[in-house]
VOSEGU-472031 format. One record per atom (N, C-alpha, C): residue in three letters; atom name; x, y, z. Coordinates in pm, whole numbers, plus 32768, in hexadecimal, padded with zeros to 4 digits. Last residue first. Example, Ala and Ser with C-alpha at 12.3 -4.5 7.8 and 13.67 -1.06 7.14 Angstrom:
<nodes>
Ser,N,8505,7F1F,82C4
Ser,CA,8557,7F96,82CA
Ser,C,850A,8003,8313
Ala,N,8527,7DC7,830C
Ala,CA,84CE,7E3E,830C
Ala,C,8528,7EB6,830C
</nodes>
This chain:
<nodes>
Ser,N,75C0,77D6,89CC
Ser,CA,75CF,777C,8A40
Ser,C,75C9,76EF,8A16
Pro,N,767E,78C8,891B
Pro,CA,7617,7863,891C
Pro,C,762C,7801,898F
Arg,N,76BE,7A09,89AF
Arg,CA,76F3,7985,8985
Arg,C,7680,7920,8981
Pro,N,765A,7B45,8938
Pro,CA,7648,7AD9,8998
Pro,C,767A,7A55,895E
Arg,N,7763,7C1B,88C6
Arg,CA,76E9,7BD2,88AD
Arg,C,76D7,7B61,8913
Arg,N,77E1,7D30,896E
Arg,CA,77F3,7CA3,894E
Arg,C,776D,7C64,8935
Met,N,77C1,7E28,89D3
Met,CA,77B8,7E17,8942
Met,C,77BD,7D88,8916
Ala,N,77F0,7E2B,8AD9
Ala,CA,7768,7E53,8AB0
Ala,C,7750,7E39,8A1C
Ser,N,78FE,7DFA,8AE5
Ser,CA,78A3,7D92,8B18
Ser,C,7810,7DB1,8AEC
Pro,N,7972,7EE9,8A8B
Pro,CA,796F,7E74,8A32
Pro,C,790B,7E08,8A60
Pro,N,78AC,8002,8AF2
Pro,CA,7919,7FA5,8B04
Pro,C,7907,7F2D,8AA1
Arg,N,7851,811F,8A28
Arg,CA,7831,80B4,8A81
Arg,C,78A4,804E,8A8A
Gly,N,7893,81CC,895C
Gly,CA,784A,8200,89CD
Gly,C,781B,8195,8A32
Tyr,N,7934,8186,888A
Tyr,CA,78A9,815A,8887
Tyr,C,7853,8190,88F7
Leu,N,7A2F,820B,88BA
Leu,CA,79F7,81FB,8837
Leu,C,7962,81E1,8833
Lys,N,7A55,8208,89D3
Lys,CA,7A66,8282,8987
Lys,C,7A1E,827B,88FE
Leu,N,7A24,80FF,8A16
Leu,CA,79D6,8166,8A56
Leu,C,79DC,81E8,8A00
Phe,N,7AF5,8083,8988
Phe,CA,7A68,8067,8966
Phe,C,7A08,80CE,899E
Ser,N,7BD0,80F0,8A08
Ser,CA,7BBF,8104,8979
Ser,C,7B2C,80EC,8951
Ala,N,7BB3,8094,8B14
Ala,CA,7BB0,8124,8AF3
Ala,C,7B97,813F,8A63
Asn,N,7BD5,7F7C,8AEE
Asn,CA,7B52,7FB4,8B20
Asn,C,7B49,8047,8AFC
Phe,N,7CE2,7F80,8A94
Phe,CA,7C7A,7F3E,8A49
Phe,C,7BF1,7F78,8A6F
Ser,N,7D65,7FEE,8B6F
Ser,CA,7D63,803A,8AF0
Ser,C,7CF8,8003,8A92
Arg,N,7D2A,7F1C,8C2A
Arg,CA,7D03,7FA6,8C43
Arg,C,7CFE,7FF8,8BC1
Val,N,7DB3,7E49,8BC9
Val,CA,7D1F,7E42,8BC9
Val,C,7CE9,7ECD,8BDB
Ser,N,7EC7,7EAB,8AF6
Ser,CA,7E89,7E89,8B78
Ser,C,7DF5,7E86,8B69
Gly,N,7F17,7EC3,89F6
Gly,CA,7F7E,7EAD,8A55
Gly,C,7F45,7E86,8ADE
Phe,N,7E6E,7E1E,88E5
Phe,CA,7E6D,7E7F,8953
Phe,C,7ED9,7E5D,89BA
Gly,N,7E62,7D54,8826
Gly,CA,7ECF,7DAC,8826
Gly,C,7ED1,7E1C,8890
Ala,N,7DA9,7C8B,8829
Ala,CA,7D8D,7CF8,87CD
Ala,C,7DFE,7D5D,87C8
Gln,N,7E06,7BF0,88F9
Gln,CA,7E13,7BBB,8875
Gln,C,7DFC,7C29,880A
Phe,N,7DC0,7C98,89DA
Phe,CA,7E4F,7C7F,89B7
Phe,C,7E60,7C45,892C
Ala,N,7CA3,7C98,89C7
Ala,CA,7CEF,7D15,89CF
Ala,C,7D81,7CFD,89A1
Ile,N,7C62,7B86,89CC
Ile,CA,7C4B,7BD3,8953
Ile,C,7CA0,7C50,8951
Glu,N,7CA0,7B4E,8AD7
Glu,CA,7CEE,7B09,8A67
Glu,C,7CDE,7B58,89E5
Thr,N,7BDE,7BEC,8B4F
Thr,CA,7C70,7C02,8B6B
Thr,C,7CC3,7BC4,8AFC
Leu,N,7AF2,7B80,8AF6
Leu,CA,7B17,7C08,8ACC
Leu,C,7BA8,7C27,8AE5
Ser,N,7B25,7A28,8A90
Ser,CA,7B02,7A8B,8AF3
Ser,C,7B2E,7B17,8ABE
Leu,N,7AA2,7990,8962
Leu,CA,7B13,79BC,89B6
Leu,C,7AE0,7A22,8A1F
Ile,N,79FF,7932,88A6
Ile,CA,79CD,7932,8931
Ile,C,7A3C,7955,8994
Thr,N,79DE,79EE,876E
Thr,CA,7A1C,798C,87C9
Thr,C,79D5,7992,8856
Glu,N,7967,7AB0,86D1
Glu,CA,7982,7A2D,8699
Glu,C,79B8,79C5,86F4
Asp,N,7945,7BA1,875C
Asp,CA,78D4,7B68,8712
Asp,C,78EA,7ADA,86E9
Met,N,7A41,7BCD,87CA
Met,CA,79CC,7BCE,8824
Met,C,7953,7B86,87DF
Leu,N,7ADE,7BD5,86E7
Leu,CA,7AF2,7B6A,8747
Leu,C,7A77,7B5C,87A7
Arg,N,7A75,7CC4,8673
Arg,CA,7A6B,7C44,862E
Arg,C,7A79,7BCF,868E
Lys,N,7AC6,7D79,873B
Lys,CA,7A37,7D6C,8717
Lys,C,7A20,7CE2,86D0
Ala,N,7BDE,7D64,8728
Ala,CA,7B98,7D3D,87A3
Ala,C,7B03,7D24,8787
Arg,N,7C04,7DCA,8629
Arg,CA,7C2F,7D3C,8646
Arg,C,7BE8,7D0B,86C2
Gly,N,7BA8,7ECE,864D
Gly,CA,7B6A,7E74,85E7
Gly,C,7B8C,7DE1,8604
Ile,N,7C5C,7F27,8709
Ile,CA,7BCE,7F1E,872C
Ile,C,7B86,7EC4,86CB
Arg,N,7D47,7F1E,866B
Arg,CA,7D3A,7ED1,86E8
Arg,C,7CA5,7EBB,870E
Leu,N,7D06,7FDC,85A3
Leu,CA,7D20,7F51,857E
Leu,C,7D12,7EF4,85F9
Thr,N,7CFA,80C4,8641
Thr,CA,7C82,8099,85F5
Thr,C,7C93,8006,85CE
Gln,N,7E05,80D0,869B
Gln,CA,7D97,80C0,86FA
Gln,C,7D1A,808B,86B6
Ala,N,7E8B,80FA,85A9
Ala,CA,7EA3,807D,85F2
Ala,C,7E33,8066,8655
Thr,N,7E24,81FB,8571
Thr,CA,7E0B,818C,8516
Thr,C,7E21,8107,855B
Gln,N,7E8D,828C,8645
Gln,CA,7DFA,827F,863A
Gln,C,7DD7,820B,85DB
Ile,N,7F9E,826E,860C
Ile,CA,7F68,823B,868A
Ile,C,7ED0,822B,8681
Pro,N,7FB6,82F6,8513
Pro,CA,7FD4,8266,851E
Pro,C,7F9C,8226,859C
Ser,N,7E92,83D2,84F0
Ser,CA,7F1E,83B6,8517
Ser,C,7F39,831D,8515
Ala,N,7DCE,840C,83C7
Ala,CA,7DDB,83EB,8454
Ala,C,7E6C,83CD,8474
Gly,N,7DC4,841C,82BA
Gly,CA,7D70,8476,8306
Gly,C,7D6F,845A,8398
Val,N,7E5F,839A,8200
Val,CA,7DFF,834C,824F
Val,C,7D99,83A4,8296
His,N,7F02,845B,817F
His,CA,7EC7,83EA,8135
His,C,7E5B,839A,817F
Gln,N,7F43,8529,823E
Gln,CA,7F22,8545,81B0
Gln,C,7ED5,84D5,816F
Ala,N,7F72,84A6,832B
Ala,CA,7F0C,8510,832D
Ala,C,7EE1,852A,8298
Phe,N,8044,8403,82D4
Phe,CA,7FC3,83C5,8302
Phe,C,7F54,842E,82FC
Leu,N,8107,84C5,82A6
Leu,CA,80D9,8470,823A
Leu,C,8051,842D,825A
Arg,N,812C,8523,83AE
Arg,CA,80F6,857C,8340
Arg,C,80C2,852E,82CA
Ser,N,8195,843B,8426
Ser,CA,8116,8471,8453
Ser,C,80D6,84D6,83EF
Leu,N,8285,842C,8396
Leu,CA,8221,83BD,838A
Leu,C,8199,83F1,83BA
His,N,8303,8512,83F2
His,CA,82E4,8506,8368
His,C,8274,849C,834F
Arg,N,8324,84CE,84FE
Arg,CA,82D4,8541,84E0
Arg,C,82A4,853D,844A
Gly,N,83D6,83F3,84E2
Gly,CA,8353,83E2,8523
Gly,C,82F3,8451,84FD
Gly,N,847E,83D2,83A4
Gly,CA,8476,8401,842D
Gly,C,83E6,83F0,845D
Val,N,84BF,829A,82E9
Val,CA,8494,8329,82F7
Val,C,8494,834E,838A
Gly,N,84DE,818A,82D0
Gly,CA,8545,81E2,829B
Gly,C,851E,8274,8297
Leu,N,8440,80D7,834A
Leu,CA,8419,8102,82C7
Leu,C,8478,815E,8283
Asp,N,84B6,80BF,8443
Asp,CA,84AD,8044,83EB
Asp,C,8489,8068,8361
Thr,N,8482,81C2,849C
Thr,CA,850C,819C,8481
Thr,C,850E,811F,8427
Ala,N,836D,81B2,84BF
Ala,CA,83A5,820D,845A
Ala,C,8434,81E7,8436
Leu,N,8365,80FD,8595
Leu,CA,8322,80DA,8514
Leu,C,835E,812F,84A3
Glu,N,83E1,819B,8655
Glu,CA,841D,811B,862F
Glu,C,83E6,80F0,85A5
Asp,N,832B,826D,866A
Asp,CA,83B3,8286,8640
Asp,C,83FD,8209,8610
Val,N,824D,81E6,86CB
Val,CA,8247,8221,8643
Val,C,82D0,823D,8610
Ser,N,82BA,80BE,877B
Ser,CA,828E,8148,8771
Ser,C,8286,8176,86E1
Gly,N,8239,7F6E,87BA
Gly,CA,82A0,7FD1,87A2
Gly,C,8262,805D,8797
Arg,N,8167,7EBC,87CB
Arg,CA,81E2,7E9C,881D
Arg,C,824E,7EFE,8808
Asp,N,80A7,7F28,8734
Asp,CA,807A,7EE1,87AF
Asp,C,80F5,7EC7,8806
Leu,N,8114,7F7D,8650
Leu,CA,80FD,7FE0,86B8
Leu,C,80C5,7FA6,8737
Ala,N,8126,7E8C,85C0
Ala,CA,819E,7EDA,85D7
Ala,C,818B,7F40,8648
Gly,N,805D,7DD4,8570
Gly,CA,8073,7DEC,8601
Gly,C,80EC,7E43,8620
Gly,N,8017,7DBF,846E
Gly,CA,8060,7D4E,84AA
Gly,C,8086,7D62,8539
Glu,N,7FA7,7EB7,8445
Glu,CA,7F4D,7E41,8449
Glu,C,7F8F,7DC9,8486
Ile,N,809B,7F3C,8434
Ile,CA,8044,7F57,84AA
Ile,C,7FDE,7EE6,84B5
Met,N,80FA,7EDD,8349
Met,CA,8148,7EC0,83BF
Met,C,80F1,7ED7,843E
Lys,N,803D,7F3A,8299
Lys,CA,8050,7EA9,82A3
Lys,C,809A,7E87,8325
Leu,N,8065,8051,82C0
Leu,CA,7FE2,8012,82E0
Leu,C,7FEE,7F7E,82F4
Ala,N,8168,806B,825A
Ala,CA,814A,8084,82E4
Ala,C,80CA,8046,8312
Arg,N,8132,8038,814A
Arg,CA,8191,7FE5,8192
Arg,C,8178,7FF4,822B
Glu,N,808C,811A,811C
Glu,CA,8059,8094,810A
Glu,C,80B1,802C,8152
Val,N,8140,81EC,814A
Val,CA,80C7,81DB,819D
Val,C,8090,8151,8195
Thr,N,81F5,81C3,8079
Thr,CA,8222,81C0,8103
Thr,C,81AC,81A9,8161
Thr,N,8148,81E9,7F9E
Thr,CA,8184,8165,7FAE
Thr,C,81BA,815A,8040
Arg,N,8108,82F3,7FAD
Arg,CA,809E,8294,7FCD
Arg,C,80DA,8209,7FE1
Thr,N,81DC,837F,7F46
Thr,CA,81D9,836D,7FD6
Thr,C,816B,8309,7FFE
Gly,N,81CE,82DA,7E0B
Gly,CA,8210,833D,7E67
Gly,C,8201,831C,7EF9
Lys,N,816D,824C,7D41
Lys,CA,8114,8261,7DB0
Lys,C,814F,82C1,7E18
Trp,N,824C,8234,7CA2
Trp,CA,81DE,827F,7C71
Trp,C,817E,82A7,7CE5
Ala,N,82EE,8186,7D2F
Ala,CA,8319,820F,7D25
Ala,C,82A6,8268,7CF6
Pro,N,8268,808A,7D14
Pro,CA,826E,80CC,7D94
Pro,C,8294,8162,7D8F
Cys,N,818B,807C,7BFA
Cys,CA,8215,8072,7C2A
Cys,C,8218,80BD,7CAF
Phe,N,808C,80BC,7BAF
Phe,CA,809E,8039,7BEA
Phe,C,812E,8020,7C16
Pro,N,80F2,819E,7AAA
Pro,CA,8090,816E,7B0C
Pro,C,80B0,80DF,7B32
Ala,N,8259,81DB,7A93
Ala,CA,81D5,81C6,7A58
Ala,C,8174,8191,7AC5
Thr,N,835E,8208,7AC5
Thr,CA,82FC,8245,7B20
Thr,C,8270,8239,7AEA
Glu,N,83EF,819B,79FC
Glu,CA,8401,815C,7A7D
Glu,C,83A0,8199,7AE6
Pro,N,83C4,8248,7921
Pro,CA,8371,81CE,7930
Pro,C,837D,8189,79B7
Arg,N,83E6,8368,78D1
Arg,CA,8406,832F,7955
Arg,C,83B1,82B1,7971
Cys,N,83DB,83F5,77E4
Cys,CA,835C,83C6,781F
Cys,C,836B,8380,78A4
Arg,N,84F2,8442,77CB
Arg,CA,8485,849A,77B0
Arg,C,83FC,8470,77F2
Leu,N,85A9,8381,77EA
Leu,CA,85B4,83F4,783F
Leu,C,8540,8455,7832
Cys,N,8554,822A,77F8
Cys,CA,8552,82A7,77A9
Cys,C,855B,831D,780D
Pro,N,8624,8130,7890
Pro,CA,85AB,8183,788B
Pro,C,85BC,8203,7837
Arg,N,86C2,802B,77C9
Arg,CA,86C9,8092,7830
Arg,C,864F,80F0,7825
Tyr,N,86C6,7EC4,77A1
Tyr,CA,869D,7F4B,7778
Tyr,C,86A7,7FAB,77EB
Gly,N,86F4,7DBA,77E8
Gly,CA,8766,7E0E,77BC
Gly,C,8741,7E9A,778C
Ala,N,8636,7D23,7853
Ala,CA,8656,7D01,77C9
Ala,C,86C4,7D5B,7797
Arg,N,8612,7DA8,7945
Arg,CA,8657,7D22,7949
Arg,C,8685,7CFA,78BC
Glu,N,857D,7E7D,78E5
Glu,CA,8606,7E91,7916
Glu,C,8656,7E10,791B
Ala,N,8490,7DFC,78AB
Ala,CA,84D9,7E41,7842
Ala,C,8569,7E57,786A
Ala,N,8448,7DA4,79AA
Ala,CA,845F,7D3F,793F
Ala,C,84AE,7D7E,78CD
Ala,N,8423,7E95,7A2F
Ala,CA,848F,7E3A,7A5D
Ala,C,84AD,7DCE,79F2
Ala,N,8340,7EF9,79B4
Ala,CA,83C1,7F3F,79A3
Ala,C,8435,7EE4,79C5
Thr,N,8277,7DEB,7926
Thr,CA,82A2,7E43,7993
Thr,C,8323,7E8A,796C
Pro,N,823A,7D6A,7837
Pro,CA,81D3,7D86,7895
Pro,C,81F6,7DE3,7906
Tyr,N,82B6,7DE6,76FC
Tyr,CA,82CF,7DA0,7777
Tyr,C,8262,7DC8,77DC
Tyr,N,82EE,7DCB,759F
Tyr,CA,829A,7DFC,760E
Tyr,C,82B1,7DA3,7689
Ser,N,83C1,7E5E,74A5
Ser,CA,8396,7DEB,74F3
Ser,C,8344,7E24,7566
Val,N,8412,7EF0,7363
Val,CA,83E2,7EF3,73EC
Val,C,83BB,7E6A,7423
Asn,N,8457,7EFC,7256
Asn,CA,84C2,7F0E,72BD
Asn,C,8491,7F09,734F
Lys,N,8377,7EF3,71B8
Lys,CA,83D4,7E82,71B8
Lys,C,8441,7E89,721D
Thr,N,830B,7FF3,71DE
Thr,CA,82CD,7F7C,7222
Thr,C,8329,7F06,7220
Leu,N,83EE,80F9,7215
Leu,CA,83AE,809C,71BA
Leu,C,837D,8024,7204
Pro,N,8392,81E3,7318
Pro,CA,83F3,818E,72D1
Pro,C,83A1,8134,7272
His,N,8305,8329,7320
His,CA,82ED,829A,7320
His,C,835C,824F,72D8
Lys,N,83A3,8421,73E0
Lys,CA,837C,83F3,735C
Lys,C,8370,835A,735E
Val,N,831D,844C,7535
Val,CA,838B,8440,74CF
Val,C,8353,840C,744B
Pro,N,825D,8444,7600
Pro,CA,824E,84A4,7596
Pro,C,82BD,849F,7527
Cys,N,81C8,8314,7676
Cys,CA,823D,8368,7667
Cys,C,8238,83C6,75EF
Met,N,80FC,8267,76B7
Met,CA,80D9,82F2,769A
Met,C,814E,834D,7688
Pro,N,816F,8175,7703
Pro,CA,8120,817E,7688
Pro,C,8102,820C,765B
Arg,N,82C2,81B0,7772
Arg,CA,8235,819E,778F
Arg,C,81E6,81AC,770B
Cys,N,83EE,8109,76FD
Cys,CA,8396,817B,7714
Cys,C,830A,814F,7743
Tyr,N,854D,80B4,76F1
Tyr,CA,84BE,8088,76FC
Tyr,C,846C,8106,7726
Ile,N,8664,809C,7612
Ile,CA,8616,80E8,7673
Ile,C,858B,80AE,767A
Gly,N,8707,8055,7543
Gly,CA,871C,8017,75C5
Gly,C,86D1,8059,7635
Thr,N,86E8,80A1,743D
Thr,CA,8718,8107,749C
Thr,C,8741,80C9,7527
Thr,N,868E,7FC0,73B7
Thr,CA,86F6,8015,7379
Thr,C,8731,8077,73D8
Arg,N,85C0,7F4E,7452
Arg,CA,8641,7F04,7440
Arg,C,86AF,7F64,7409
Val,N,84F9,7FD6,7541
Val,CA,8528,7FEC,74BA
Val,C,85B5,7FB3,74A6
Ala,N,83E2,7F70,75F2
Ala,CA,8470,7F70,75EB
Ala,C,8499,7F7C,755A
Thr,N,82D0,7FDE,76A7
Thr,CA,8304,7FCB,7621
Thr,C,839A,7FD7,7626
Phe,N,8207,7F3D,7799
Phe,CA,8275,7F98,7779
Phe,C,82AD,7F7B,76F2
Phe,N,80BD,7F39,782C
Phe,CA,8127,7EFD,77E0
Phe,C,8191,7F6B,77C5
Leu,N,8031,7FC1,78EB
Leu,CA,8004,7F3A,78CA
Leu,C,806A,7EEF,7875
Gly,N,8085,80C4,7908
Gly,CA,80A3,8065,7972
Gly,C,8078,7FD7,7958
Asp,N,7F8B,813B,783B
Asp,CA,8004,815E,7886
Asp,C,8015,8105,78FD
Tyr,N,7EA7,811A,77AF
Tyr,CA,7F02,80A3,77B4
Tyr,C,7F81,80C2,7805
Ala,N,7E32,820F,77A8
Ala,CA,7DED,81A1,77EF
Ala,C,7E44,8128,77FE
Pro,N,7EBD,82B5,7701
Pro,CA,7EDF,82B4,7790
Pro,C,7E9B,8248,77DD
Asp,N,7F39,8264,75C7
Asp,CA,7EC1,8255,761E
Asp,C,7EE7,824E,76B3
Arg,N,7FBA,829A,74D8
Arg,CA,7FE8,82D4,7557
Arg,C,7F79,82D7,75BF
Arg,N,7F83,8214,73F9
Arg,CA,7F1E,827A,7421
Arg,C,7F4A,82C8,7497
Leu,N,805C,8166,73F6
Leu,CA,804C,81C1,7388
Leu,C,7FE9,8231,73A7
Arg,N,8023,80D2,74E2
Arg,CA,809E,8123,74D6
Arg,C,8091,818E,7469
Ala,N,7F36,8051,7497
Ala,CA,7F33,80AF,750B
Ala,C,7FAD,810C,7508
Asp,N,7F97,7FB2,73C6
Asp,CA,7F2D,8013,73AD
Asp,C,7F2B,807A,741B
Asn,N,8050,7F10,7459
Asn,CA,807C,7F65,73EB
Asn,C,8017,7FD4,73CF
Cys,N,7FA8,7E87,7509
Cys,CA,8010,7EDE,753D
Cys,C,803F,7F41,74D1
Thr,N,7F11,7DF5,744C
Thr,CA,7ECE,7E55,74A9
Thr,C,7F32,7EB7,74DF
Asp,N,7FDB,7D61,73CF
Asp,CA,7F8D,7DC1,7383
Asp,C,7F42,7E24,73DC
Phe,N,8043,7CBE,74A2
Phe,CA,8099,7D1E,745C
Phe,C,8044,7D87,7416
Asp,N,7F67,7C9D,75C1
Asp,CA,7FA5,7C6B,7546
Asp,C,7FED,7CDF,74FD
Leu,N,7FBE,7CCB,771E
Leu,CA,7F6A,7CE3,76A9
Leu,C,7FB3,7CB5,762B
Met,N,7FEB,7BE2,7824
Met,CA,802A,7C43,77C4
Met,C,7FCB,7C4F,774E
</nodes>
């Protein structure tokens, strides 16, 4: 957390560079604001500073209706639909599409499958399936380089449903089978 004087100077200047780094709570009104809030400045003796919107709310303050501090940078609401995509990416990295469908993933996220696909197109530039495929190939490539597992074991550990899909993915992306890409094992 920044010191009181730094926060106070930023608040008085309405400095947007500090937006999301601290929140100003006003004791006389019971409201907390962003540093760049356009309202009339309260007296310095009446303000406190908090590192997060949640901390200000826990202390009993409510959000300003003008600057909407609960949507400040670094808050999930501020990131909007990108938050949903980030959550989906974490779930895909964890194998959600290795064992389920896009519709099941979307349901877990609280959105529809078509909407999730639109969000991926907007934020990632690829579909959830394409993203999962890229992650699988990356995992497989790492396992090929770092382990002595057989290609069959690598295919299943990387999240492929079959050796056939594993081979087809490598052929499509690299133009050669995985066996041609494996580094020679030390003897």
